[in-house]
Residue frames as a rotation matrix with the C-alpha (Angstrom) as fourth column:
UNK 1
0.052 -0.644 -0.763 -7.83
0.638 -0.566 0.522 -11.27
-0.768 -0.514 0.382 4.57
UNK 2
0.537 0.197 0.820 -7.85
0.794 -0.445 -0.414 -8.01
0.283 0.874 -0.395 2.69
UNK 3
-0.258 -0.653 -0.712 -5.39
0.648 -0.663 0.373 -5.13
-0.716 -0.365 0.595 2.41
UNK 4
0.683 0.414 0.601 -6.35
0.715 -0.544 -0.438 -1.84
0.146 0.730 -0.668 0.78
UNK 5
-0.318 -0.832 -0.455 -3.69
0.780 -0.503 0.373 0.76
-0.539 -0.236 0.808 0.00
UNK 6
0.805 0.559 0.201 -4.68
0.588 -0.705 -0.396 4.33
-0.080 0.437 -0.896 -0.81
UNK 7
-0.171 -0.979 0.111 -1.71
0.970 -0.147 0.196 6.04
-0.175 0.141 0.974 -2.46
UNK 8
0.019 0.072 -0.997 -1.04
0.004 -0.997 -0.072 9.73
-1.000 -0.002 -0.019 -2.96
UNK 9
0.897 0.303 -0.320 -1.17
-0.292 -0.137 -0.947 10.94
-0.331 0.943 -0.035 -6.60
UNK 10
-0.130 -0.934 0.332 1.45
-0.043 0.340 0.940 9.07
-0.991 0.108 -0.085 -8.63
UNK 11
-0.356 -0.104 -0.929 2.29
-0.857 -0.361 0.368 8.97
-0.373 0.927 0.039 -12.34
UNK 12
-0.358 0.239 -0.903 1.39
-0.489 0.775 0.399 5.28
0.795 0.585 -0.161 -12.60
UNK 13
0.613 0.774 -0.157 -0.48
-0.274 0.395 0.877 2.72
0.741 -0.494 0.454 -10.44
UNK 14
0.680 -0.384 -0.625 2.64
0.682 0.643 0.347 1.56
0.269 -0.662 0.699 -8.57
UNK 15
0.913 -0.386 -0.131 4.88
-0.313 -0.870 0.381 4.61
-0.261 -0.307 -0.915 -8.71
UNK 16
0.228 -0.857 0.462 7.63
0.255 0.510 0.821 2.39
-0.940 -0.069 0.335 -10.11
UNK 17
0.506 -0.071 0.860 8.34
0.856 -0.085 -0.510 4.57
0.109 0.994 0.017 -13.09
UNK 18
0.957 -0.162 0.242 10.41
-0.141 -0.985 -0.102 7.61
0.255 0.063 -0.965 -13.94
UNK 19
0.261 -0.964 -0.057 14.08
-0.131 0.023 -0.991 8.36
0.956 0.266 -0.120 -13.34
UNK 20
-0.740 -0.512 0.436 14.01
-0.465 -0.080 -0.882 8.48
0.486 -0.856 -0.179 -9.52
UNK 21
0.137 0.802 -0.581 11.98
0.021 0.584 0.811 5.67
0.990 -0.124 0.063 -7.96
UNK 22
0.141 0.030 0.990 11.15
-0.924 -0.354 0.142 6.04
0.355 -0.935 -0.022 -4.26
UNK 23
-0.769 -0.518 -0.376 12.66
-0.357 0.835 -0.419 3.07
0.531 -0.188 -0.826 -2.34
UNK 24
-0.675 0.594 0.439 9.53
-0.422 0.177 -0.889 2.94
-0.606 -0.785 0.131 -0.14
UNK 25
0.309 0.807 -0.503 7.45
-0.901 0.079 -0.427 2.23
-0.305 0.585 0.751 -3.25
UNK 26
-0.200 -0.466 -0.862 9.77
-0.661 0.713 -0.232 -0.63
0.723 0.524 -0.451 -4.18
UNK 27
-0.974 -0.166 0.152 9.41
-0.221 0.567 -0.794 -2.14
0.045 -0.807 -0.589 -0.70
UNK 28
-0.268 0.952 0.151 5.62
-0.624 -0.052 -0.780 -1.72
-0.734 -0.303 0.608 -0.85
UNK 29
0.277 0.330 -0.903 5.46
-0.936 0.306 -0.175 -3.39
0.218 0.893 0.393 -4.26
UNK 30
-0.609 -0.574 -0.548 7.54
-0.401 0.818 -0.412 -6.31
0.685 -0.031 -0.728 -2.94
UNK 31
-0.860 0.344 0.377 5.25
-0.308 0.239 -0.921 -6.58
-0.407 -0.908 -0.100 0.09
UNK 32
0.095 0.951 -0.295 2.17
-0.870 -0.065 -0.490 -6.64
-0.485 0.303 0.821 -2.15
UNK 33
0.056 -0.141 -0.988 3.64
-0.780 0.612 -0.131 -9.37
0.623 0.778 -0.075 -4.35
UNK 34
-0.884 -0.429 -0.188 4.56
-0.207 0.717 -0.665 -11.48
0.420 -0.549 -0.722 -1.30
UNK 35
-0.610 0.725 0.318 1.13
-0.477 -0.017 -0.878 -11.00
-0.632 -0.688 0.356 0.33
UNK 36
0.272 0.717 -0.642 -0.64
-0.958 0.136 -0.253 -11.99
-0.094 0.684 0.723 -2.88
UNK 37
-0.330 -0.483 -0.811 1.57
-0.542 0.800 -0.256 -15.07
0.773 0.355 -0.526 -3.07
UNK 38
-0.999 -0.047 0.008 0.31
-0.030 0.489 -0.872 -15.91
0.038 -0.871 -0.490 0.44
UNK 39
-0.500 0.866 0.010 -3.32
0.783 0.447 0.431 -15.63
0.369 0.224 -0.902 -0.64
UNK 40
-0.331 0.362 -0.871 -4.05
0.544 -0.681 -0.490 -12.15
-0.771 -0.636 0.029 0.73
UNK 41
0.372 0.505 0.778 -6.33
0.912 -0.354 -0.207 -9.96
0.171 0.787 -0.593 -1.38
UNK 42
-0.375 -0.534 -0.758 -4.57
0.574 -0.776 0.262 -6.63
-0.728 -0.337 0.597 -2.00
UNK 43
0.488 0.530 0.693 -6.29
0.859 -0.433 -0.274 -3.68
0.155 0.729 -0.667 -3.66
UNK 44
-0.442 -0.722 -0.531 -4.38
0.715 -0.642 0.277 -0.50
-0.541 -0.258 0.801 -4.41
UNK 45
0.597 0.709 0.376 -5.83
0.802 -0.523 -0.288 2.89
-0.008 0.473 -0.881 -5.30
UNK 46
-0.605 -0.792 0.081 -3.99
0.795 -0.596 0.109 5.92
-0.038 0.130 0.991 -6.67
UNK 47
-0.132 0.582 -0.803 -5.49
0.400 -0.710 -0.580 9.34
-0.907 -0.397 -0.139 -5.88
UNK 48
-0.636 -0.181 -0.750 -4.79
-0.503 -0.641 0.580 10.49
-0.586 0.746 0.316 -9.44
UNK 49
-0.798 0.237 -0.554 -6.49
-0.450 0.377 0.810 7.63
0.400 0.896 -0.194 -11.28
UNK 50
-0.509 0.605 -0.612 -8.90
0.591 0.763 0.263 6.16
0.626 -0.228 -0.746 -8.69
UNK 51
-0.937 0.088 0.340 -10.43
-0.265 -0.810 -0.523 9.28
0.229 -0.580 0.781 -7.15
UNK 52
-0.064 0.996 -0.058 -14.00
-0.708 -0.004 0.706 8.02
0.703 0.086 0.706 -7.51
UNK 53
0.279 0.098 -0.955 -13.21
0.359 0.912 0.198 4.88
0.891 -0.398 0.219 -5.50
UNK 54
-0.683 -0.645 -0.344 -11.25
0.575 -0.183 -0.798 6.83
0.452 -0.742 0.496 -2.89
UNK 55
-0.780 0.399 0.482 -13.95
-0.494 -0.866 -0.082 9.45
0.385 -0.302 0.872 -2.33
UNK 56
0.240 0.917 -0.319 -16.46
-0.471 0.397 0.788 6.67
0.849 -0.039 0.527 -1.64
UNK 57
-0.011 -0.310 -0.951 -14.40
0.683 0.692 -0.233 5.38
0.731 -0.652 0.204 1.33
UNK 58
0.791 0.464 0.398 -15.57
0.066 -0.712 0.699 7.32
0.608 -0.527 -0.594 4.39
UNK 59
0.756 -0.559 -0.341 -12.56
0.510 0.176 0.842 6.32
-0.411 -0.810 0.418 6.53
UNK 60
-0.193 -0.864 0.466 -10.06
0.978 -0.133 0.159 7.50
-0.075 0.486 0.871 3.93
UNK 61
0.019 0.259 0.966 -11.90
0.496 -0.841 0.216 10.74
0.868 0.475 -0.144 3.23
UNK 62
0.948 0.300 -0.108 -12.19
0.228 -0.397 0.889 11.52
0.224 -0.867 -0.444 6.96
UNK 63
0.354 -0.899 -0.258 -8.39
0.718 0.085 0.690 11.21
-0.599 -0.430 0.676 7.31
UNK 64
-0.371 -0.478 0.796 -7.76
0.897 -0.408 0.173 13.28
0.242 0.778 0.580 4.19
UNK 65
0.420 0.594 0.686 -10.17
0.343 -0.804 0.486 16.00
0.840 0.031 -0.541 5.35
UNK 66
0.951 -0.061 -0.304 -8.56
0.289 -0.179 0.940 16.03
-0.111 -0.982 -0.153 8.80
UNK 67
0.333 -0.930 -0.155 -4.87
0.238 -0.076 0.968 15.93
-0.912 -0.359 0.196 7.83
UNK 68
0.456 -0.126 -0.881 -4.81
-0.766 -0.560 -0.316 16.68
-0.454 0.819 -0.352 4.11
UNK 69
0.756 -0.156 -0.636 -2.83
-0.456 0.571 -0.683 14.82
0.469 0.806 0.361 1.51
UNK 70
-0.303 -0.928 0.215 -0.05
-0.821 0.140 -0.554 14.12
0.484 -0.345 -0.804 4.01
UNK 71
0.121 0.422 0.898 -2.34
-0.794 0.584 -0.168 11.44
-0.596 -0.693 0.406 5.47
UNK 72
0.968 0.176 -0.178 -1.65
-0.250 0.698 -0.671 9.39
0.006 0.694 0.720 2.32
UNK 73
-0.493 0.443 -0.749 -0.70
-0.284 0.732 0.619 6.63
0.822 0.518 -0.235 1.91
UNK 74
-0.089 0.554 0.828 -3.40
-0.978 0.110 -0.179 5.01
-0.191 -0.825 0.532 4.00
UNK 75
-0.745 -0.157 -0.649 -3.39
-0.312 0.941 0.130 1.25
0.590 0.299 -0.750 4.58
UNK 76
0.068 0.847 0.527 -6.60
-0.998 0.068 0.019 -0.51
-0.020 -0.527 0.850 5.62
UNK 77
-0.899 -0.327 -0.291 -6.57
-0.316 0.945 -0.083 -4.10
0.302 0.018 -0.953 6.87
UNK 78
-0.653 0.694 -0.305 -9.84
0.693 0.709 0.129 -6.00
0.306 -0.127 -0.944 6.89
UNK 79
0.253 0.874 0.414 -11.84
0.669 -0.468 0.577 -2.76
0.698 0.131 -0.704 6.93
UNK 80
0.851 0.004 -0.525 -9.86
0.457 -0.497 0.738 -0.96
-0.258 -0.868 -0.425 9.66
UNK 81
0.745 -0.632 0.213 -7.27
-0.367 -0.655 -0.661 1.79
0.557 0.415 -0.720 9.18
UNK 82
0.737 -0.573 -0.358 -3.89
0.671 0.679 0.297 0.28
0.074 -0.459 0.885 10.03
UNK 83
-0.219 -0.873 -0.437 -1.44
0.749 -0.437 0.498 3.01
-0.625 -0.218 0.749 9.06
UNK 84
0.830 0.467 0.305 -1.57
0.557 -0.669 -0.492 6.53
-0.026 0.579 -0.815 7.69
UNK 85
0.856 -0.457 -0.244 1.10
-0.429 -0.889 0.158 8.86
-0.289 -0.031 -0.957 6.34
UNK 86
-0.270 -0.931 -0.247 3.62
-0.948 0.212 0.236 6.16
-0.167 0.298 -0.940 5.47
UNK 87
0.308 0.332 -0.892 3.72
-0.599 0.796 0.089 2.65
0.739 0.507 0.444 4.09
UNK 88
0.657 -0.097 0.747 3.85
-0.622 0.490 0.611 -0.26
-0.426 -0.866 0.262 6.54
UNK 89
-0.496 -0.842 -0.212 6.59
-0.856 0.431 0.286 -2.83
-0.149 0.323 -0.934 6.19
UNK 90
-0.117 0.365 -0.924 5.88
-0.487 0.790 0.374 -6.33
0.866 0.493 0.085 4.95
UNK 91
-0.742 -0.240 -0.626 6.64
0.362 0.643 -0.675 -7.66
0.565 -0.727 -0.390 8.44
UNK 92
-0.874 0.484 0.043 4.18
-0.349 -0.564 -0.749 -5.19
-0.338 -0.669 0.662 10.02
UNK 93
-0.157 0.849 -0.505 1.47
-0.956 -0.002 0.294 -6.28
0.249 0.529 0.811 7.60
UNK 94
-0.268 0.001 -0.963 2.13
-0.092 0.995 0.027 -9.97
0.959 0.096 -0.267 8.24
UNK 95
-0.956 -0.141 -0.256 2.04
0.237 0.140 -0.961 -9.42
0.171 -0.980 -0.101 12.01
UNK 96
-0.656 0.754 -0.035 -1.27
-0.645 -0.585 -0.491 -7.55
-0.391 -0.299 0.870 11.82
UNK 97
0.059 0.677 -0.733 -2.75
-0.904 0.348 0.249 -10.20
0.423 0.648 0.633 9.52
UNK 98
0.384 0.043 0.922 -1.51
-0.710 0.652 0.266 -13.05
-0.590 -0.757 0.281 11.72
UNK 99
0.993 -0.120 -0.009 0.57
0.083 0.737 -0.671 -14.70
0.087 0.666 0.741 9.01
UNK 100
0.372 -0.928 -0.014 4.24
0.414 0.153 0.897 -15.65
-0.830 -0.340 0.442 8.88
UNK 101
0.467 -0.294 -0.834 6.43
-0.725 -0.667 -0.171 -13.59
-0.506 0.684 -0.525 6.54
UNK 102
0.980 -0.180 -0.080 7.85
0.077 0.723 -0.686 -15.55
0.181 0.667 0.723 3.63
UNK 103
0.456 -0.888 0.052 11.46
-0.319 -0.109 0.942 -16.56
-0.831 -0.446 -0.333 4.27
UNK 104
-0.700 -0.597 0.392 11.95
0.147 0.417 0.897 -18.39
-0.699 0.686 -0.204 0.98
UNK 105
-0.452 0.486 0.748 10.36
0.892 0.265 0.366 -18.13
-0.020 0.833 -0.553 -2.45
UNK 106
0.082 0.428 -0.900 9.82
0.335 -0.862 -0.379 -14.40
-0.938 -0.271 -0.215 -2.01
UNK 107
0.879 0.226 0.420 9.18
0.470 -0.266 -0.842 -12.37
-0.078 0.937 -0.340 -5.15
UNK 108
-0.073 -0.959 0.274 12.29
0.975 -0.126 -0.184 -10.88
0.211 0.254 0.944 -6.73
UNK 109
0.464 0.140 -0.875 13.16
0.518 -0.844 0.139 -7.48
-0.719 -0.518 -0.464 -5.27
UNK 110
0.747 -0.197 0.635 13.88
0.493 -0.477 -0.728 -4.69
0.447 0.856 -0.259 -7.72
UNK 111
0.055 -0.805 -0.591 17.21
0.874 -0.247 0.418 -2.98
-0.482 -0.540 0.690 -7.23
UNK 112
0.942 0.194 0.275 17.57
0.299 -0.858 -0.418 0.74
0.155 0.476 -0.866 -7.80
UNK 113
0.168 -0.982 -0.087 21.08
0.986 0.168 0.003 1.96
0.012 -0.086 0.996 -8.51
């Protein structure tokens, strides 16, 4: 099982930096940590720092050429585009991958105040 996430340009690989952290990025980071704990391979690419990798993915580039940067983030599951324009929830990812969401022993969620 493999999840690839193609992020819009961000200041750092996770976007979890700076004075105003996007709550969607926190949820996505938590989802990634939980999926990895469940043995799912997760690769994440940031348009700012991983452009060479992103431009080599024909599916991603087709969406970006069609809809522009608003098509990002793009999530690919096992080689197929799953979601574009917003991050999927952890539960959506688990459902699509055919695995049960963790109910206990989940990674610690960051709290933004």
